[in-house]
C-alpha positions in Angstrom: -0.2 -0.3 0.1 1.2 3.6 -1.0 2.2 5.8 2.1 2.4 9.1 2.7 3.8 11.2 5.5 6.6 9.1 7.3 10.5 10.0 7.0 11.8 8.7 3.8 15.6 9.4 4.6 17.8 12.2 6.4 21.2 13.5 5.4 23.5 14.6 8.3 26.7 16.7 7.9 29.3 15.5 10.4 32.6 17.1 10.7 34.9 13.9 10.3 34.2 11.3 8.6 36.7 8.7 10.1 35.5 9.5 13.2 31.6 10.1 12.8 31.4 6.6 10.7 32.1 4.5 13.3 29.9 5.9 15.5 27.1 6.1 13.9 27.9 2.2 12.9 27.4 1.5 15.8 24.3 3.2 16.8 22.4 2.2 13.5 23.4 -1.8 14.0 22.6 -2.0 17.2 19.5 -0.4 16.6 18.9 -3.1 13.8 19.5 -1.3 10.6 21.5 -1.9 7.9 24.5 -0.5 6.2 24.0 -0.1 2.3 26.5 -0.8 0.2 27.2 1.6 -2.6 29.4 1.3 -5.5 30.6 4.8 -5.3 34.0 6.0 -4.5 32.8 8.1 -1.5 31.0 4.9 0.3 34.1 2.7 -0.5 37.3 1.7 0.8 38.7 1.4 4.3 38.2 5.5 4.8 35.0 6.4 3.2 33.4 9.7 3.8 30.0 9.0 3.0 27.7 6.1 4.4 24.4 5.1 4.8 22.2 2.7 6.8 18.2 2.0 6.3 15.6 0.1 7.8 12.5 -1.6 5.8 9.2 -1.7 7.0 6.7 -4.5 6.6 5.0 -3.5 2.7 8.4 -2.5 1.5 8.5 0.9 2.5 12.1 2.3 3.6 13.8 4.9 5.9 17.4 5.6 5.2 20.4 8.3 7.2 23.1 9.0 5.3 26.1 11.0 6.9 28.1 12.9 4.2 31.0 15.7 5.0 30.5 19.3 6.1 32.0 22.0 3.8 35.5 22.1 5.0 35.2 25.4 6.7 32.6 24.6 9.2 33.6 20.4 10.2 34.8 21.7 13.7 31.7 24.0 14.2 29.6 22.0 16.9 25.9 21.6 16.5 23.9 23.5 19.2 20.5 22.0 19.3 19.0 25.2 20.5 19.5 27.4 17.3 17.2 27.1 14.5 16.6 24.2 13.3 16.2 20.2 15.0 16.6 20.2 18.7 17.5 16.1 18.8 16.1 13.3 16.7 14.5 9.9 18.0 14.3 6.6 16.9 11.9 3.8 17.3 12.9 0.9 19.4 11.1 -2.6 19.3 11.5 -3.2 23.0 13.3 -1.6 26.0 15.7 -4.7 25.5 16.7 -2.6 22.2 17.3 0.3 24.3 19.7 -1.3 26.5 21.1 -2.7 23.6 21.9 0.8 21.7 23.1 1.9 25.2 25.7 -1.2 25.6 26.7 -0.3 21.9 27.2 3.3 22.8 29.5 3.0 25.8 31.4 0.6 24.3 32.3 3.0 21.0 32.9 5.6 23.8 30.3 7.7 23.0 28.8 10.4 25.3 25.5 9.3 26.7 23.7 12.5 27.8 21.0 10.3 29.3 21.4 6.5 30.0 18.2 3.9 29.6 15.2 5.6 31.8 11.6 5.0 32.3 10.0 8.2 32.0 6.7 7.2 32.9 4.8 9.7 35.2 6.7 12.3 33.8 5.4 15.3 32.0 5.3 14.8 28.3 5.8 11.3 28.4 3.6 8.5 27.9 3.2 5.7 30.3 6.1 3.1 29.2 8.1 5.6 27.6 11.5 4.4 28.0 14.4 5.9 26.2 18.0 6.9 26.3 19.9 9.9 24.6 23.3 10.0 23.0 25.2 13.2 21.6 27.0 12.4 18.2 30.5 13.4 17.7 29.2 16.8 16.5 27.0 17.4 19.5 24.1 16.1 17.2 21.2 14.7 20.2 19.9 11.1 18.9 17.5 9.6 21.0 16.4 5.9 21.1 12.7 5.3 22.8 10.4 2.1 23.5 7.2 3.7 23.2 4.1 0.8 23.9 1.6 1.0 20.9 3.7 3.4 18.7 6.5 1.4 17.0 5.9 0.8 13.3 
C-alpha cells in the first residue's frame, strides 16, 4: 500500500567522517539498521567519507540515514540544538531491550551518553511505558532511542 507522511531519509552533515562513521555504525547496527553498500567512491574503501544505513518496514517502505562530510570551513563547528533547526532526532526501538542494547553499544564505542536508559512514565510530556536513552554524536547532535508502547511501526 502506498504511504505518505513518514520520513523517507535524513542526511546528516558530519565534521570528521573517520570519527562519525564508526559512531553511527555502532548506533544504527545496534538499532537493527543495515548499512547499504553503494558502488560510489565516497562510500568505498577503508576510509569512506559517506555512509548510509537503512531499515525496511513491512510493505516495502524504507527509511535511510546518510552521513556526509560538512564543508571544510564548517567541520569544527559543533551542533547547537538550541539554534533554529532540529533539536534532536528520536528513533523507535521495538522493545526496552533494544534501548538497552543501543546504550551498551554506545558506551562500548566511547559515545557521550546524555541520559542512560530511563523509564519516563509519569513525567510531564511522556506517555506510560516511555523508555529512552539519549546520546550526543561526535558533532554534538542529540540522538534518542525510545520504546513507546503502542507507537512503533
